[in-house]
C-alpha positions in Angstrom: -19.8 -27.7 23.6 -17.2 -28.2 20.9 -14.6 -25.3 21.1 -14.5 -22.9 18.2 -11.4 -21.1 17.1 -11.5 -17.3 17.6 -11.4 -16.5 13.9 -14.3 -18.9 13.3 -16.2 -17.2 16.1 -15.6 -13.8 14.5 -16.9 -15.1 11.1 -20.0 -16.5 12.8 -20.5 -13.1 14.5 -20.2 -11.3 11.2 -22.7 -13.6 9.6 -25.1 -13.1 12.5 -24.5 -9.3 12.3 -25.3 -9.2 8.6 -28.4 -11.3 9.2 -29.6 -9.0 12.0 -28.9 -6.0 9.8 -31.5 -7.1 7.3 -33.9 -8.4 9.9 -34.0 -5.2 12.0 -34.1 -2.8 9.0 -36.9 -4.8 7.4 -38.7 -5.1 10.7 -38.7 -1.3 11.1 -39.8 -0.8 7.5 -42.8 -3.1 7.9 -44.0 -1.5 11.2 -44.5 2.0 9.7 -47.1 3.3 7.2 -45.3 6.6 6.4 -41.7 7.5 6.7 -42.6 10.5 8.9 -43.3 8.1 11.7 -39.6 7.0 11.7 -37.1 8.8 13.8 -34.2 7.1 12.0 -34.0 5.5 8.6 -34.1 1.7 8.5 -30.4 1.6 7.5 -29.4 3.0 10.9 -31.4 0.3 12.7 -29.5 -2.3 10.6 -26.2 -0.7 11.4 -27.1 -0.6 15.1 -27.9 -4.3 15.0 -24.7 -5.2 13.1 -22.6 -3.3 15.7 -24.2 -5.0 18.7 -23.8 -8.4 17.1 -20.1 -8.1 16.3 -18.5 -5.8 18.9 -19.3 -7.8 22.1 -17.7 -10.9 20.5 -14.6 -8.9 19.5 -14.3 -7.5 23.0 -14.7 -11.0 24.5 -11.9 -12.3 22.3 -9.7 -9.4 23.2 -10.2 -10.2 26.9 -9.7 -13.9 26.3 -6.4 -13.3 24.5 -5.1 -11.6 27.6 -6.7 -13.7 30.3 -6.5 -17.2 28.9 -2.6 -17.5 28.7 -2.3 -16.3 32.3 -4.9 -18.7 33.5 -3.3 -21.6 31.7 0.1 -20.7 33.1 -1.3 -20.4 36.6 -3.0 -23.9 36.3 0.3 -25.5 35.1 2.8 -23.7 37.3 3.2 -26.6 39.7 3.8 -29.1 36.8 6.1 -26.7 34.9 8.2 -26.1 38.1 9.4 -29.6 37.7 10.7 -28.9 34.2 12.0 -25.3 34.8 12.7 -24.9 38.5 15.5 -22.4 38.3 13.9 -19.1 37.2 10.9 -17.4 35.7 12.6 -17.3 32.3 13.0 -21.1 32.4 9.3 -21.4 33.3 8.4 -19.1 30.3 10.6 -21.1 28.0 9.0 -24.4 29.1 5.6 -23.0 28.6 6.5 -21.8 25.1 7.8 -25.3 24.2 4.5 -26.8 25.4 2.6 -24.3 23.3 4.6 -25.2 20.2 4.0 -28.9 20.8 0.3 -28.3 21.2 0.2 -26.3 18.0 2.1 -29.0 16.1 5.2 -26.9 15.6 7.4 -29.1 17.7 7.6 -32.7 19.0 7.7 -33.8 22.6 11.1 -35.2 23.6 10.1 -37.3 26.5 7.2 -38.9 28.3 7.0 -36.1 30.9 6.9 -33.5 28.2 4.2 -35.4 26.3 2.1 -35.6 29.5 2.5 -31.9 30.1 1.6 -31.1 26.5 -1.6 -33.2 26.8 -2.5 -31.2 29.9 -1.7 -27.9 28.2 -3.9 -28.9 25.2 -6.7 -29.8 27.6 -6.5 -26.5 29.3 -6.5 -24.7 26.0 -9.6 -26.6 24.9 -11.3 -25.7 28.2 -10.5 -22.0 27.7 -11.7 -22.1 24.1 -14.9 -23.9 25.3 -15.7 -21.3 27.8 -15.0 -18.6 25.3 -17.2 -20.3 22.7 -20.1 -20.7 25.1 -19.8 -17.1 26.2 -19.6 -15.9 22.6 -22.7 -17.8 21.5 -24.5 -16.6 24.6 -23.6 -13.0 23.7 -24.8 -13.5 20.1 -28.1 -14.8 21.3 -28.6 -12.2 23.9 -27.8 -9.2 21.7 -29.8 -10.6 18.8 -32.8 -10.5 21.0 -31.8 -7.1 22.4 -31.5 -5.4 19.0 -34.7 -6.9 17.8 -36.6 -5.5 20.8 -35.0 -2.0 20.2 -36.0 -2.0 16.5 -39.0 0.2 16.8 -39.9 3.3 14.8 -39.4 5.5 17.8 -35.9 4.3 18.6 -33.2 6.9 18.0 -30.9 4.5 16.1 -29.2 7.3 14.0 -28.0 9.1 17.1 -26.7 5.9 18.6 -24.8 4.9 15.4 -23.3 8.4 15.0 -22.2 8.3 18.6 -20.5 5.0 18.1 -18.8 6.4 15.0 -17.6 9.4 16.9 -16.2 7.2 19.6 -14.5 5.0 17.0 -12.9 7.9 15.4 -11.7 9.2 18.7 -10.2 5.9 19.6 -8.5 5.7 16.2 -7.0 9.2 16.7 -6.0 8.4 20.3 -4.2 5.3 19.1 -2.2 7.4 16.6 -1.3 10.0 19.3 -0.5 7.4 21.9 1.6 5.5 19.5 3.6 8.6 18.7 4.0 9.4 22.4 5.1 5.8 23.1 7.7 5.9 20.4 9.0 9.2 21.8 9.0 7.9 25.3 10.8 4.7 24.5 13.5 6.5 22.5 13.9 9.1 25.2 14.1 6.6 28.0 16.8 4.5 26.3 18.7 7.7 25.3 18.7 8.9 28.9 20.2 5.5 29.9 22.9 6.0 27.2 23.7 9.5 28.4 24.2 8.2 31.9 27.2 6.2 30.5 28.4 8.6 27.8 28.4 12.4 28.4 26.2 14.4 26.2 29.1 16.7 25.2 31.2 13.7 24.0 28.3 12.4 21.9 27.4 15.8 20.3 30.9 17.2 19.9 33.2 14.2 19.8 35.0 13.6 16.5 35.7 9.8 16.8 33.1 7.1 16.4 34.1 3.6 17.6 31.1 2.0 19.2 32.9 -1.2 20.0 32.8 -1.9 23.8 34.4 -4.5 25.9 32.3 -7.6 26.5 34.4 -8.8 29.5 36.0 -6.7 32.2 39.5 -8.1 31.3 39.1 -7.3 27.6 41.2 -4.5 26.3 41.2 -2.5 23.1 37.5 -2.0 23.0 36.8 0.9 25.2 34.6 2.6 22.6 34.3 6.2 21.4 30.9 7.7 20.8 31.6 11.1 19.2 28.8 11.4 16.6 30.1 14.4 14.6 31.4 12.1 11.8 27.9 10.6 11.5 26.2 14.0 11.5 28.7 15.3 8.9 28.3 12.3 6.7 24.5 12.6 6.8 24.6 16.3 6.0 27.1 15.7 3.2 25.1 13.0 1.4 21.8 14.9 1.9 23.3 18.1 0.6 24.6 16.3 -2.6 21.2 14.7 -3.0 19.3 18.0 -2.7 21.8 19.7 -5.0 20.8 17.2 -7.6 17.1 16.8 -6.9 16.0 20.3 -6.0 16.9 22.3 -9.2 16.1 19.4 -11.5 12.9 18.6 -9.8 11.7 22.2 -9.7 12.6 22.9 -13.3 10.9 19.7 -14.3 7.7 20.7 -12.5 7.8 24.2 -14.1 8.3 22.7 -17.6 5.5 20.1 -17.2 3.0 22.6 -15.7 3.7 25.6 -17.9 5.6 24.7 -21.1 4.9 21.1 -22.0 2.2 20.1 -24.3 -0.7 18.1 -22.7 0.2 15.0 -24.7 3.8 15.1 -23.5 2.8 15.8 -19.9 0.3 12.9 -19.9 3.2 10.5 -20.7 6.2 12.2 -19.0 4.7 12.7 -15.6 3.7 9.0 -15.0 7.0 7.8 -16.3 8.8 10.2 -13.9 6.7 9.1 -10.9 7.6 5.5 -11.6 11.0 6.4 -10.1 9.2 6.8 -6.7 8.1 3.1 -6.8 11.5 1.6 -7.4 12.8 -0.2 -4.2 15.7 1.4 -2.6 17.8 -1.8 -2.8 17.6 -1.5 -6.6 18.9 2.1 -6.4 21.6 0.7 -4.2 22.6 -1.9 -6.8 22.6 0.9 -9.4 24.8 3.0 -7.2 27.3 0.2 -6.4 27.5 -1.3 -9.9 27.2 1.7 -12.2 27.5 5.1 -10.5 30.4 4.4 -8.1 32.7 2.8 -10.7 31.9 5.6 -13.2 32.8 8.2 -10.6 36.0 6.3 -9.8 37.0 6.1 -13.5 36.2 9.8 -13.9 38.5 10.6 -10.9 41.3 8.6 -12.5 40.9 10.6 -15.7 41.1 14.0 -13.9 43.7 12.8 -11.5 41.5 12.9 -8.4 41.7 10.2 -5.7 38.2 8.8 -5.6 37.3 5.9 -3.2 35.4 2.9 -4.4 32.7 3.9 -2.0 32.1 7.6 -1.9 29.6 10.1 -0.6 29.2 11.5 -4.1 27.9 8.2 -5.5 25.4 7.8 -2.7 24.3 11.4 -2.9 23.7 11.3 -6.7 21.6 8.2 -6.5 19.6 9.4 -3.5 19.0 12.6 -5.5 17.6 10.6 -8.4 15.4 8.7 -5.9 13.9 11.8 -4.3 13.5 13.6 -7.6 9.9 12.4 -8.2 8.9 13.7 -4.8 10.0 17.2 -5.5 8.8 17.4 -9.1 5.4 15.8 -8.5 4.5 17.8 -5.4 5.9 21.1 -7.0 3.9 20.3 -10.2 0.7 19.8 -8.2 1.3 23.0 -6.3 1.9 25.0 -9.5 -1.2 23.7 -11.2 -3.3 24.4 -8.1 -2.6 28.1 -8.3 -5.8 29.9 -9.5 -5.8 30.6 -13.2 -6.9 34.2 -12.5 -3.6 35.1 -10.9 -1.7 33.8 -13.9 -4.0 35.4 -16.4 -3.9 38.7 -14.6 -0.2 38.8 -14.6 -0.1 38.0 -18.4 -2.8 40.6 -19.0 -0.6 43.3 -17.2 2.1 42.7 -19.8 4.4 40.3 -17.8 6.2 37.6 -19.8 5.6 33.9 -19.0 8.9 33.6 -17.2 8.2 36.7 -15.1 4.8 35.3 -14.3 6.4 32.1 -13.1 9.0 33.8 -11.0 6.9 36.6 -9.5 3.4 35.0 -9.3 3.3 31.3 -9.6 6.3 30.3 -7.5 5.5 32.5 -4.5 1.8 31.4 -4.6 2.8 27.7 -4.8 5.6 28.0 -2.3 3.8 26.1 0.5 3.4 23.1 -1.6 6.9 23.3 -3.0 8.3 23.6 0.6 6.3 20.6 1.6 7.8 18.6 -1.2 11.3 19.8 -0.3 10.8 18.8 3.4 9.5 15.4 2.4 12.5 14.9 0.1 14.9 16.0 2.8 13.4 13.6 5.3 13.7 10.8 2.7 17.3 11.7 2.0 18.3 11.8 5.7 16.5 8.5 6.4 17.9 6.5 3.5 19.9 3.5 4.5 20.3 0.9 1.8 21.8 3.2 -0.8 24.3 4.5 1.7 25.4 1.0 2.8 25.9 -0.1 -0.7 27.5 3.0 -2.2 29.1 5.0 0.6 30.1 2.3 3.1 30.2 2.1 6.9 33.4 4.1 7.6 32.7 7.0 10.0 35.0 9.5 8.5 34.9 13.2 9.4 35.4 14.8 6.0 33.8 17.3 3.6 35.3 15.6 0.6 32.6 14.0 -1.5 35.1 11.5 -3.0 35.7 9.8 0.3 33.7 7.1 2.0 31.4 8.2 4.8 28.4 6.9 6.7 25.2 8.3 8.1 23.2 8.2 11.3 20.6 5.7 10.0 23.2 3.3 8.7 24.8 3.2 12.1 21.5 2.7 13.8 20.9 -0.4 11.7 24.5 -1.6 12.3 24.2 -1.2 16.1 20.9 -3.1 16.3 21.8 -6.0 13.9 22.1 -9.4 15.6 21.9 -10.4 19.2 22.5 -7.3 21.3 22.6 -6.6 25.0 20.4 -3.5 25.8 22.5 -2.7 28.8 25.6 -1.7 26.8 26.4 1.7 25.5 27.0 0.3 22.1 23.3 -0.7 21.7 21.9 2.3 23.5 23.8 4.6 21.2 21.3 3.7 18.5 18.5 5.3 20.5 20.5 8.4 21.1 21.1 8.7 17.3 17.3 8.1 16.8 16.5 10.9 19.2 18.9 13.2 17.4 17.1 12.4 14.1 13.8 13.1 15.7 14.8 16.5 17.0 16.3 17.5 13.6 13.2 16.4 11.7 11.0 18.2 14.2 13.0 21.4 13.6 12.8 21.1 9.9 9.1 20.6 10.1 8.7 23.7 12.3 10.7 25.8 9.9 8.7 24.5 6.9 5.4 25.1 8.7 6.4 28.7 9.5 7.3 29.3 5.8 4.0 27.7 4.7 1.9 29.8 7.0 3.6 33.0 6.1 3.1 32.6 2.3 -0.4 31.1 2.7 -1.6 34.1 4.6 -0.1 36.4 2.0 -1.7 34.7 -1.0 -5.1 33.7 0.4 
């Protein structure tokens, strides 16, 4: 049998599945006189047939993708040992080279390599041939299986709903397991880092110099991993950003929801939300080319010493970037407050401003807090704007006119290029990531407590 590529086999299975959908649903419809004889509607029989036509082939290909490479490597291990006799890494490298040659991405450099590539291609074709035969056999078998099950008495609806529940459970489990995997990987590497650098030095040290010695005889690169300058820079820039975005965003939301005419709101809100779709690198260019020089010139006018890269420039631009998050979410929260609460306050003689302060804002506080938390997370996690506007200098300062850096910028800097994951310099990135995770978790816990308190009060 001529081998078929996996994607082609999936397409064939989908075509067969669609065909069996119509065949089985029509077969059930023709075999009943009245719908009361049916346990399940014909559409469920069709979905059942489609599922059993497609899923066995997908499972087969998943198994093939894991088993075939190992089988090919096991078959070629003796021949590859002549090319890469030193270590398992050399063996893996030689196997990858043969795979590239077989795929047409590389050219054989010698007669021996050409001979091995021919053998590798032959084994690939054998594996594909076995998979193709098994896939066609599964399609034929399950086509007959679903046709036999397509009877008016078959409980197809229960079977389809059971498969849907299992699919949803698998999807949710993947999300949970992915989160646990991320936490475990970051925690494991952080523990390795803290075996080399004390926790106290990392959390309370005031000097950040992650350069470490590459050789034992190298001097001047002992490294210092005090993360206080990074934490201070992150807090400083995020505070400046929130000082810009929080009042402006909230006042904008109040104006659009309570004072603006519908015609103006219909135009202003989409224009404001366009800011959320601008790439951060564009904000970075804006900060580096326009905002930072303007702040520097302003500093010269007032006699202040302003660095060319400053925390103030980065914070202002990040504040502009997160402004749509706060304004849009706050506006949605304010407009979602029941009209009866607003009308009741006005009917009792309260002014519009008193109604906003004493009724609408407390009732909409859960949504407003959610917007603030999202904006804080975005501000803390911003990297590109900080790199272009605030620089990479890990300075411990509260002066917004000086250059600082943030935790996320240092994570990117530490992991750029070829890195050795046994050095404290690289592992420091995971410790910084763990710190960000803990801080974000704490902010979410605080926000959730506020949301629950006011939600219970106003429901």
